[in-house]
N, C-alpha and C positions, 0 to 999 in steps of 0.2 A: 549345753543346756541354755534355755532362755533366761534372761534376767528376770528377777521377781517383778520388776516394774517396767519390763520391756513393752513395746507397742503391741505385740501380739497378745501378751497376757492382759494388758490393760483393756484392749478392745473386747477380748473374749469375756473378761470379768464384767465389763460394762453391759454387754448384751445379756449375759446370763443372770447377773444379780442386780443390774441397774445401779451399780456402784463402781466407781473408778478406783477406789482404794481397796487394797487386799483385806478381806475379812479374816478375822481370827478364828481358827478352827474351834476354839473353846466356846465360841458364841453360837455355833451351828447346832441346832437341835433336830433330831429325827432325820438326819441326812440320808441314812440308808432307807428309811421308810419312803421318803419323797422320791429318791432315785428308783426304788422298786415300783412306786406308783406311776412314775413317768414311763418306765419300761412297760408296765402293764397297759397303760393307756395307749402307748405307741403301737404295741402289738395289736390291740383291739381296733384301733383306728385304721391301721393298715389292712387288717382283716375285713373291716367294714367296707373299706374302699374296694377291696377285691370283690366283695359281694355285690356292691353297686355296679361295678363294671361287668361282672358275670351276668347280672340280671338285666343289663341294659337292653338285651334282646327284646324284653317284654315291657319296656318303659312306658309304652302307650297304655298299658293296663292301669298304671298309676295316674297318668294324665287323664284318661277317660273317667276314672273314678272321681277325680277332682272336678272334671267338667260336669258330670251328672249332679254334683252337689252345688257347685258355684255358678254353673252356666257360663263359664269363661274358659276359653281354651288357652292354657299356658303350659309351657313345658316344665311342670313342677318337678319332674324327676331330675331334670338337669340342674335345677336350683339345689336340690338335695345333694347331687353329686359334687357340685362346686363347693358347697359348704363343707362337705365331708373331706374333699381333697385339701382344702385350706387347713382344716383341723389336723388331718393326718400329716401333712407336710410340716406344719408347725411342731407337732410332737416329735417327728423324726429328726428335725433339725436340732431340737434341744436335747434329744437323746445323744446325738453325735457330739454336741457341745459338752455334755456331761462326761462322755467317754474321753474326750480331749482333756477336760479338767482333771479327771482321774489320772490320765497318762502323764501330765506335767505337774502333778501334785498340787493342783490349785483347789482350795476348798469349794465344796458344792453349795454356795450360798444362793440358792434359788429364790428369786424375788416373789413376793406374795401374788403379784399380778399374774405371773406365769402359772402359779398354782391354781388360781381361779380359772384361767383359760384352759388348763388341763382338765379341770372339773367339767367345764363346758363341753370339751371334746368327749369326755366320758358320757355325758348326758346325751349327746348326739348319737353315739353308738348304741346306748341302751334303748333309746326311743326307736331308732331304726330297726334294731333286731326284734324288739317287742312288736312293733307295727307289722313287720314281715311275718312273724310267727302267728299273729292274731288274724291278719287280713290277707295274707299272701303266702299261705303255707306251701302251696304247690311249687313255689319258686325255690324252695330248699333243694328239690331234686335237680333244678337247673344248676345250682351251685355244685352239686355232686358231679353233674356232667362236666362242668367247667374244670373241675379238678382232674378229670380224666384227660382233658386236653392240655392242662398246664402243669400237672404234678411233676413230670420229669424235669421241667425247667425250674419250678419252684425248689425242687430238691437240689439241683446244681447251684442255684442262687443261695440257698441256705448253707450249703457246704462252703461256698466262697465267703459268705458273711461270717460264718463261725470261725473260719481260718483267720480272717482279719481281726476279729474281736479277741481271738485267743491271746494276742499280745497284751491287751489291757487286762485280761483275766489273769494271766501269769504275773503281771506286775502287781496286781492286787494280792495274789497268792503269796508272793515273796515279801510283800510289805506287811502282811498280816502278823500281828504280834502273838496271838494265841493259837494253839493247835486246833481248837474248835472252829475258829474262823477259817483256817487253812483247809481243814477237812470239808467245811461247808462249801467254800468256793470251788474247790476242785471236784467235789462230789456232784454239785449241780451242773458244772460244766461237762463232766463225763457223762452224766445222765442225758443231757441234751445232745451231746455228741453221738451217743449210741442210738438214740431215737432217730436222729437225722440220717445217720449212716445206714441204718437198717430199713428206713422207710421205703426204698425201692422194692422191697419184697412185697409190699402191700399195694403197689401201683398197678392198676389194671386199666389199660386204655385200648380202645378199638384201633387206635393208630399204631400200635405195636403189632404189626402184621407182616407176613411174608408176601402176600399177594393183595394188591389194592383192588377193591371192587370197582365196577363202572361208576362214572360220575352220575349223581342223581339228576334227573330231569327237573326243570324249573316250572313252577306253576305261578302265574302272576296274581298276587293277592290284591283283589280289586283293581287289577291291571298293573300299573307301575306307579304307585302312589307317591313315590319320591320324586318322580319326574313330571307328574301331571295330577290334577285333582282326581281322587279316588272314584271308582265306579262311574267313569265317564268314557266316552268313545276315545277321547284323546289318550286316556290312561291305558286302555287296552291296546291302542295303536302303538304306544311307546313300549309296551311289554313285548310286542312282536319283534322289536329290534333285539331282544334278548333271546330270541328263538324259544319262547316258552312252549311247553307241551300243551298247556291248558290255561284258560282264563278262570279265575275264581271270583265269584260275585255273590250278591245277596239279593233275593227277590221278594217283593211285597206287592200287594194288589191295591190299586186305587179304588175310590168309591164306585166308579163305573167299571170295575173289574178288569183293568188293564195292568198286566204285570210290569213292574218297573224296578230299576236297580237302586237300592239304598240300604246301607248297612244299619244305620241307627234306626231304632224302632221304639214305639211307646211314646210317652209324653215328650213333646218338643223334639221329635225325631228329625225334623228338618232344620233345626236351629244351627247345628255345627257346620254343615256343609252347603247351606243355601242362604239366600237373602230373604227368607220368608218373613222376617220381622219388618222388612222394608216394604215388600209387596203386599203383605196382609198384616198390617201393624196391630190390629185389634183382634186378630183371629185366635181362638182357643182351639186346641186340637190335642188328641191323645193317641191317634193311630193313623195308619195310612188310609184307612177308609173315610177319613174326614176331608180328603181332597180328591177332586176329579182329576183325570189325566190332563185335561185342558188347563186346570189351575196349576198343576205341577209343572207344566211346560212354560209357565210364566216366570218361573224361578231361575235364577242364575246359580249354577252348581260349580263355578270355578273361581269366582272372585275371592272367596274365602281362602283358597289355597295361596294366592299371591299375598294376601294381607297377613295371614297368620304364620305362613312359612313353617308348617308343622315338622318338616324334616330338615330345616335349615338348608334347603337345596335350591331355593328360587334364584339365588345369585348365579348359579351355574347354568341357568336356562338362557337361551337366546331371547332377544326381544320378540322375535316371531312366535316362539313358544309361549312367552308370557301373554302376548295378545291373544293367542289361541286358547290358552287356559281360561282367560277372563270371559270367553264366549261360550263356555261349556254349559250344556243343559243336562237335566236328568234323562238318561236313556231308558227306553222301554226294553223289556226282555227281547222282543221281536227284533229290535235294532241290533242288539248284541248277537243274537242268533244268526242274522244275516251276515254280520261282520265275521263271526267265527266260521260260518259256512264258506265265505269268500276266501278265507285264508287257511281253511282246512285245519282249524285249531279246536281242540276239545274244550268243553265247558263243564265246570263243576260249580254248584251253587248251594247256598243255604236258603231254605224257604222259611221266612220269619214266622209265618202262621200256617202250620200244617193241618188246617182243617180241610174238609171235603172240597169246598169250593176252590180254595187256593191250589190244592193238589190237582184237581181236574182241569182247571183253567190253565194252569202252568203247563201241564202235560199236553193239553190241546194246542197251546201256543207253540210248543216245541215241535209237535207233529205237523202242524200247518206250515211251519217255516221251511220244511223240506230238507233240513240239515241231516246229514248222514247219522244214523242212530248210534253208530259206534263212537261218535264224537261226544256223546252225552255221558258224563260221569254222574249218575243219579245218586245223590246223597240223602235227601229227606226220607227218614225212616218210616214215619207214620203213614206216608202215602202208599207204601207197599202193602198196607192192609186193606186198601180200597178194592172193591169188587172190579174184576177185569183189569187191574193194574198190570199184572204180569203179562197179560195178552197185549195190552196197548203199548207197554214199554219194552216189548221184546227188542233185543238188539242193543239196549242201553247197557252200559257197564255199571253194575250195581256196586255202590261204594258204601262201606259200613264204618261207623265210628266206634263200634264195640266189637272186640275180638270174639267174645263168646257168641253173640248173636250171628256174627259172620260165619262162624264154624257151624252153628246150628242150621243156617240157611244155605250152607255149602257155598259161601261166597269166597272170593279170592282177592278182594281189593279193600284194604284197610286205610282209613284216613283218620289220624289221631294227632293230638298235640305232641310236639317233639319230646316233652318230658313225661309223657304218659306211659312209655315203655322203656324198660331198661335196655341199654345199648347192647348188652351181652346177647339179647335175644334176636337182634335184627337179622343176623346172618342165618339163623334158623328159620325165621319167618319168611325170608326172601326165597327159600327153597320152594315154597308152595303158594306164595301170594305176593301181591304188590303192596308196598307200604309207602304211603304219602304222609309226610310230617309237616305240621304247620305250627306257628308261623316262624320261619327261620330267617333272621336278619343280620346275624353276625358271622364273620368269616370263620372264627374258631368253631362255632356251632355247626356251620355248614361242613367244615372240614371233618369234624368229629362224626357227623351223620354219614358223610361220604365213606369214611373208613369203616363205619358200622354196617354199611350195605343198604341204606335207605334207597328206595326206588326213585322217589321224587320228593321235592320240598316245595311248600307254598311259601312265597317270600315277597317282601316289599322291595328287596334289594337285588333284583334280577340282573341289573347292569354290571355290578362288580363280580357277581358269581359267574356270569357268562364267560368272563375272561380267565377264569381259574382253570389251569390245565392239570392241576393236582392239588391235594390238600395242603394246608400251610405246613404240615409236617407229617411224616410217617416213617417208621423205622422197623427194620426186622428186629425181632426180640433179641437175637444174639448180639446185634450191633449196639443196642441200648445197654445190654449187660456189660459189654466191654467199656462203653463210655462211663457209666456210673462207677464201675469198680476202679477204673483207672483214675478217675477224678478223686475218689475217696482215698486211694493209696497215696496219691500226690499230696492231698490235703493232710493226711495223717503224718506224712514225713515232714511237711512244713511245720505242723503244729508241734511235733516232737522237737524239731530243731529250735523253734522259738522258745520252747520250755527250757531247753538246756542253755540256750544263749542268755535268756533272762537270769537263770540261776548262776551262770558264770559271771555275768555283769554284776549281779547282786553280791556275790562273794568278793569281787574286786573292790566294790564300794565299801564293803565291811572291813576289808584289809586296810584300805586307805584311812578309814576313820579310826581304826585301831592304832595305826602308825602315828596319826596326829595326836591321839589321846595319850600315848606313852610319854612323849617329851614333856607334855603339860604336867603329867603326874610327877616326873623327875624334878621339874622346877618346884 
């Protein structure tokens, strides 16, 4: 055993209680309450960190919301992740310190400063969960999807952690003086043990399959925006290196009715991705119709990418690519059509204003380009209601964003956000239709949708997905059953061994103390 005033104990005591002298147990108040609070905050903080990482696929939603309010492009989501990671790491570290204190019989004299910081960590979690529940509700289904990808590993990790912690739990059990305390300790431990051991019965993952579906094709979301400024010819050129099946883009009409590529629309739609404030410093505008095509061509559409580094990827680009990015202009739809035609690549786009003029002019631009009609994946739904649209758009692949409407119009191509459909239905949908999911940027999500049978995914991250020859993991159900049952059997044996070892050690200590007490009584 360590000395009461040994270096290890002294350092541990100093970190935990900010006191180098050993505290008296009689002075400690509400020790169990503060330990329970620390345990709760740690679990919540780790859970919140998991949510942050699972939702990272859609972090641009948060950044875009902040940009629309503050007109400054900053990776606010990463700031939240960093603060949450610091808080979770801090809580976890002190939980480990607490368990060590318990193990070596050191009083839990937690300093008030740590208590305040734990409160701050709890506030971060509460604000984060509340904000997501109020303003980002659809992301909760992303968390559900992430559990389908990680649940088997979380289960194995929980089994391992519970096995390790059981040593401290059994120490506390044998040290407890009252029967109520003993029953409470072992009762809570057994309840947690049963829940964790039986949790695999509830795990349902598309990646627990016997036969792996074909790899989903890739659709370049605004090209390859991690490697080049979005919606520029350079970006679409970079996406070709990923062997994309299609380019995805956004189309608007200028004041003189020229279709051009730009995602942002409405008030200040040019501010994020161009130098409009420099070229037209006093210009007020609220839509694409406030600028002529000639005026749009005066804008630089690439310098912002180098300056703001939205995906933290600029450092990986060559000097040649950086120089090329700085020279990018806003492309017209005609330019992209010619580029797609040259490389025999399909094109799918959103039409920001689906009125009659936008639909007819966009359709005419496509027909005049001479591109093969089967390369056009037509998504704008309102345009289908125009007179003679079906006749003029014959040969286009009609794409739907609503499953009910698609079935009503006897369509076969569905384009939906990845969390709009439950993965259990993908394999059924794939029998009769093509399903494209957007926007997929994380390996775990791409792997999950691959296992689920998605036909294609729209992505910003085509370059890492291109090199994936298989999902991050997939197992036959019977193999997984063998793994988790074997792990739990081994864990149970270890836990039982630790229980009896602790009991035997406790009995030996009791005997030694009794032997010391008898001579003293005789004296």
